[in-house]
C-alpha positions as CSV (number, residue, x, y, z in Angstrom):
1,M,86.0,-102.0,-118.1
2,E,82.8,-102.3,-116.0
3,L,82.3,-105.6,-114.2
4,E,79.0,-106.6,-112.7
5,I,78.8,-108.3,-109.3
6,T,76.4,-110.7,-107.7
7,V,76.8,-111.9,-104.1
8,T,75.3,-114.8,-102.0
9,P,76.5,-116.1,-98.6
10,R,78.7,-118.6,-100.3
11,E,80.1,-116.9,-103.4
12,T,80.9,-113.7,-105.2
13,L,80.4,-113.7,-108.9
14,V,82.2,-111.4,-111.4
15,W,80.4,-110.8,-114.7
16,A,82.6,-109.7,-117.5
17,P,81.2,-108.0,-120.7
18,A,82.2,-110.9,-122.9
19,E,83.8,-114.4,-122.9
20,R,87.2,-113.0,-124.1
21,D,87.3,-110.4,-121.3
22,A,86.5,-113.1,-118.7
23,Q,89.3,-115.3,-120.0
24,K,91.8,-112.5,-119.9
25,L,90.8,-111.5,-116.3
26,R,90.9,-115.1,-115.1
27,H,94.4,-115.6,-116.6
28,E,95.7,-112.4,-115.0
29,L,94.2,-113.2,-111.6
30,T,95.3,-116.8,-111.6
31,E,98.9,-115.9,-112.6
32,S,99.0,-113.4,-109.7
33,G,97.8,-116.1,-107.2
34,Y,94.3,-114.8,-106.6
35,L,91.4,-117.2,-106.1
36,V,89.3,-117.8,-109.2
37,R,86.7,-120.6,-109.6
38,D,84.2,-121.7,-112.2
39,A,80.8,-120.1,-111.9
40,D,77.6,-122.1,-111.4
41,P,74.0,-120.9,-111.2
42,F,73.1,-123.1,-108.3
43,E,73.7,-120.5,-105.5
44,L,71.9,-117.7,-107.3
45,T,69.0,-120.1,-107.9
46,S,68.9,-121.2,-104.3
47,V,68.6,-117.6,-102.9
48,G,66.1,-116.6,-105.6
49,L,68.1,-114.1,-107.5
50,I,67.5,-115.4,-111.0
51,P,64.2,-114.1,-112.4
52,E,61.8,-116.5,-114.1
53,G,62.7,-117.2,-117.7
54,E,66.2,-115.5,-117.4
55,H,68.4,-118.5,-116.6
56,L,69.9,-118.4,-120.1
57,E,71.5,-115.1,-119.2
58,F,73.8,-117.0,-116.9
59,D,76.7,-117.6,-119.2
60,S,79.4,-119.4,-117.3
61,A,82.0,-118.5,-120.0
62,R,81.9,-114.9,-119.0
63,I,81.4,-115.3,-115.2
64,F,83.7,-116.5,-112.5
65,D,83.6,-116.9,-108.7
66,V,86.1,-115.2,-106.4
67,G,84.9,-116.7,-103.2
68,I,83.9,-114.8,-100.1
69,G,85.6,-112.9,-97.2
70,P,89.4,-112.3,-97.5
71,N,89.7,-114.1,-100.8
72,A,87.0,-112.0,-102.4
73,N,88.4,-108.8,-100.8
74,A,91.9,-109.5,-102.3
75,T,90.6,-110.5,-105.8
76,L,88.2,-107.6,-106.1
77,H,90.8,-105.1,-104.9
78,A,93.1,-106.5,-107.6
79,L,90.5,-105.8,-110.2
80,T,89.8,-102.3,-109.1
81,D,93.5,-101.5,-108.6
82,S,94.0,-102.4,-112.3
83,G,91.4,-99.9,-113.4
84,R,88.3,-102.0,-113.6
85,S,85.1,-100.7,-112.0
86,L,82.5,-102.8,-110.2
87,V,78.7,-102.3,-110.4
88,W,75.9,-104.5,-109.0
89,H,74.2,-106.8,-111.5
90,R,70.5,-106.1,-112.1
91,W,69.6,-109.4,-110.4
92,Q,71.1,-108.3,-107.1
93,T,68.3,-107.2,-104.8
94,R,70.1,-106.0,-101.7
95,L,72.5,-103.2,-102.6
96,S,75.3,-101.5,-100.6
97,R,78.2,-99.2,-101.4
98,K,80.7,-102.0,-100.7
99,V,81.1,-105.7,-100.8
100,W,83.9,-107.4,-98.8
101,G,85.3,-103.9,-98.2
102,V,85.5,-103.0,-101.9
103,P,83.4,-100.2,-103.5
104,V,80.6,-101.3,-105.8
105,A,78.5,-98.8,-107.7
106,I,74.7,-98.9,-107.4
107,P,73.0,-98.9,-110.8
108,R,71.3,-95.7,-111.8
109,K,67.7,-95.3,-111.2
110,G,65.5,-96.7,-113.9
111,R,67.9,-99.6,-114.6
112,P,65.8,-102.9,-114.8
113,R,65.8,-104.8,-111.6
114,A,64.8,-108.3,-110.7
115,V,61.2,-108.6,-109.8
116,G,58.8,-111.3,-108.5
117,I,60.4,-112.2,-105.2
118,E,57.7,-112.6,-102.6
119,R,58.3,-111.1,-99.2
120,A,56.5,-111.4,-95.8
121,T,57.0,-111.0,-92.1
122,H,57.1,-114.4,-90.4
123,F,57.0,-114.4,-86.5
124,G,58.5,-110.9,-86.6
125,T,61.3,-111.7,-89.0
126,A,61.4,-110.5,-92.6
127,V,61.7,-113.4,-95.1
128,R,61.7,-113.7,-98.9
129,S,61.0,-116.5,-101.2
130,H,63.2,-118.5,-103.4
131,F,62.1,-117.4,-106.8
132,G,59.4,-119.6,-108.3
133,L,58.6,-121.3,-105.0
134,G,57.0,-118.5,-103.1
135,L,56.2,-118.4,-99.4
136,R,53.6,-121.2,-99.4
137,I,54.1,-124.7,-98.0
138,S,53.5,-127.2,-100.7
139,R,54.4,-130.9,-100.9
140,E,55.1,-130.5,-104.6
141,T,57.8,-127.9,-104.2
142,Y,59.1,-128.9,-100.7
143,A,61.7,-131.3,-102.0
144,T,62.6,-130.3,-105.6
145,I,65.7,-132.1,-106.8
146,N,68.9,-130.3,-107.6
147,K,71.6,-132.8,-108.3
148,R,74.6,-130.5,-107.8
149,S,76.3,-131.1,-104.4
150,S,76.1,-128.3,-101.9
151,L,79.1,-129.6,-99.9
152,P,82.3,-127.6,-99.8
153,R,84.7,-128.6,-102.5
154,W,87.1,-131.4,-101.5
155,R,89.3,-134.0,-103.1
156,R,90.0,-137.7,-102.7
157,E,93.4,-137.0,-101.2
158,D,91.7,-135.3,-98.2
159,N,90.1,-138.6,-97.1
160,P,90.4,-141.5,-99.6
161,E,88.3,-144.0,-97.5
162,L,85.4,-141.6,-97.1
163,W,85.6,-140.5,-100.7
164,D,85.4,-144.1,-102.0
165,S,82.5,-145.0,-99.6
166,L,80.5,-142.1,-101.1
167,D,81.2,-142.9,-104.8
168,W,77.8,-144.6,-105.2
169,S,76.0,-141.3,-104.3
170,Y,77.7,-139.3,-107.1
171,E,77.5,-139.7,-110.9
172,D,80.8,-138.0,-111.7
173,A,84.4,-138.6,-110.7
174,E,84.7,-135.2,-109.1
175,H,81.8,-135.7,-106.7
176,S,80.1,-132.6,-108.0
177,F,76.7,-134.1,-109.0
178,H,74.7,-136.6,-107.0
179,S,73.3,-139.8,-108.6
180,D,69.6,-140.2,-109.4
181,E,69.5,-143.0,-106.8
182,W,70.8,-140.7,-104.0
183,C,68.5,-137.8,-105.0
184,E,65.4,-140.0,-104.9
185,E,66.3,-141.5,-101.5
186,H,67.0,-138.1,-100.1
187,R,63.8,-136.7,-101.5
188,E,61.8,-139.6,-100.1
189,R,63.2,-138.9,-96.6
190,A,62.4,-135.2,-97.0
191,L,58.8,-135.9,-97.9
192,Q,58.5,-138.2,-95.0
193,S,59.6,-135.4,-92.8
194,F,57.1,-133.0,-94.5
195,D,54.2,-135.4,-94.0
196,L,55.1,-135.9,-90.4
197,N,55.2,-132.2,-89.8
198,M,51.9,-131.7,-91.5
199,R,50.3,-134.3,-89.2
200,T,51.6,-132.6,-86.1
201,S,51.3,-128.9,-87.1
202,P,48.6,-126.6,-85.7
203,P,45.2,-127.1,-87.4
204,S,45.4,-123.7,-89.2
205,I,48.5,-124.9,-91.0
206,A,47.8,-128.6,-91.4
207,R,44.4,-128.0,-93.0
208,S,46.0,-126.2,-95.9
209,S,49.5,-127.1,-97.0
210,S,49.4,-124.0,-99.2
211,A,48.9,-121.6,-96.2
212,P,51.3,-118.6,-96.5
213,C,54.0,-118.1,-94.0
214,S,52.6,-115.3,-91.9
215,R,51.2,-116.0,-88.4
216,L,49.0,-118.5,-86.7
217,S,45.2,-118.0,-86.5
218,P,43.8,-117.6,-83.0
219,A,42.6,-121.3,-83.1
220,G,46.0,-122.4,-84.2
221,A,47.8,-120.4,-81.6
222,A,45.6,-121.8,-78.9
223,W,46.2,-125.3,-80.2
224,W,50.0,-124.7,-80.3
225,K,50.0,-123.2,-76.7
226,S,48.2,-126.4,-75.4
227,R,51.0,-128.5,-76.9
228,T,53.9,-126.6,-75.3
């Protein structure tokens, strides 16, 4: 069985061919004590790996998360030791021969790859966009709301007092999704920060909030130098 892989700094997703295959794999791994978690598209969306119009391909019924580091190493080794092969999913843009020390096949040439990710060099550092947002500063896209919590998973038993004090900011009992009230308050603070930075930025940037991330103009560089 060929299993596809996608990786972000916070998760490693295993894509099974079908829902039944995923259920069988999850059962085998869980029974053997390996880490297996539900898959969520938030991380792939955050790092810009899901091409525009292809979100429906993310079928959580046939995808599961095996974590990162030693946990991912152990679980992926268990899969390959049992005869399964790993290959990079077509959405993955940075390919290597291994992930967490486990061999992953690079798709053959000509296989469809994700496109549309904008890249640039910003102050000497290579950067790439989150898909759909690009590399241009815009107030409209600066603080888009995603209600899913980005905090590490924890439970009420870990700190009951803190958990209860944060209940208002979540809409579910598991503290997985923030409430509309919390999101709006957080977005408002982010936009206040955006507006403040636009007022204090070099003229070449402040004049156009849609300026691409590249480098300062000579006038902007001179202004910036005078401020430091």
